[in-house]
N, C-alpha and C positions, 0 to 999 in steps of 0.2 A: 654338421651332426643334425644326425634325426631327432624331430620331434616327435616323440613314441605316441603321444596324448595325440597331435595332432593328424597322426597314420591312423590310428588307431579312428578316432571318429571322420573321419575318410574313406577309408576303405567299410566299418562299420554299415554305416550307408546302404552299400549293392547287397546283394542276395549273395550269400557265403562272405563277406565283407571281415564275420571274423574268422571264420577259421582261415581264412588266408593271409591275414593282419596273425596267426596266431602263430602262420611255418613263416612268416620275414621274422617274429618277435626269438625262434629258434636259430634260425640263419643267425644274428647278429650274437646271440647269444648260444653260441653249441650244445652246450653240457644239457639245457633243457632240454634237448632231443628228447635224451633218457628217458623221463618221463609221457611227454608228449602232452604240454597242457595246450589247452583251448579254453578260450577265453570268452568269458559269459558276458561279463561288463569290467568298464576301466572306466575311469573316474579321477578327481580331484578326493583324496582322503579317502578310495577305497578301490578294490579291484577282486572280481568273484571270475575264477578258472576253473576247469573239468583235468580230471586225472581217470581215464578210463580202468577198470579193473582189464587188462590183458598181462599174456603171460608173461611176458616183460619186463611186469614192474609189480609179480608175484615172489611171495617170498615161499620158502619148502611150507609153511600151514598153508596154501595159498590163496594166502592174503594178501592186499596191497603194499610192497615193504614199506617201511617209513619211513625211507630215505628217499624214498620217488617223492612220498607225501609233503617229507621236508623240501624236496628239490622246488616241489609246484608251488607250496609257501611263499621261498623261497623268489619263484619268477613272478610270480602274484604281487608280492613284497618291491619290488622291482621293477615295474610297472606303474603302481603306484605311487611312489616316491616322483618319476619321471613322469606321471600327470602333475604332479600336485607340488615339487620344487619351484619357487621361484628363478626364475631364468639367470640372475646373480649370483647362485646359492649350487652347491656341490655338494652330492653325498656320496658314505661307502658304509659296507654293514662292519659293525664294530663287535657283535655276538648275536646267537641265537638260543632262547632258552625254551625246550617245550614238553611237555612231558604227554605221552599213551594211553589213552584213556579208554580205549574199544578200543576190539579189532574189525581192521579196514576190509570188509565183507562183499564192497560193491565198488560203482564209482566212488570217487569221490570229488567234492565241489572243496578246493581252498579258499579263504576269501581274508581279504589282508587291512585293513583300516587303519588310519590315523585321526586326529583330532585339528580342525584346522589350525586352532592357538598354537599346535607345536612345530610346525610352520614358519610361523609368524615370530617367535622369538630373535633376538638380534647375538649377533658372536657367538663360537663353535659352541652349541648344541646336541645333545644325544635325541633323538627322537625316536619315542618306543613305537615300533608298527606289529598292533594284536593282529594275531595270525590265526585261522582256527579249520582244520579239515574234517568236513562234513558227509559221513554215511548218507545214501539215498534214501535211508529211513527216519533222516534226522538227528543223529546219533552222532556227537562230536568225537572225534576219533585222535583228533590229534588238537591241542591246543598250546597255547604260547607268545613271548614277543621276540620280533628283531630287531636289535636297535638299530639305530643308525647315526652314523659321526656328521651332521651338520655345519659344513663351517660356506664362510663366500668364497667364490672363484678371484684370483691371483687377477689383482690390477679389474676390479668388478667393482661397480660403486651401487651403493646401494639405494634406492628411492624412498 
């Protein structure tokens, strides 16, 4: 299995490396190609990417469609989870609750964040990932939480 965070760190060291990482990420999870997320930053407990406002992701109002935004938020959450989770654990999304707070009239910055203590808890736990999508002018357009179900990998021993 590919270590997503190690790949990001290796590629980000090169010119256009984050762009290349974004393309590789899309290949691993082809559904994300619809929004074309471009990673800006990735590390434990935080991921940030952008979705360009272009015709492919616009709705009938000419704004970025909220489902494209949720797609970007889910991509940021997935990359964050891969960069953060201990190697003896695994995760799966359990639910997503979001509020639409403003029109998405520009490119959108999608941010996912967690608290380190959430990942350190033993046993089967739910980890809340805070997600926010922001317009170029700093106005949040979507805010919410993606809940992850985190469990031990079968046969894995905790340290």
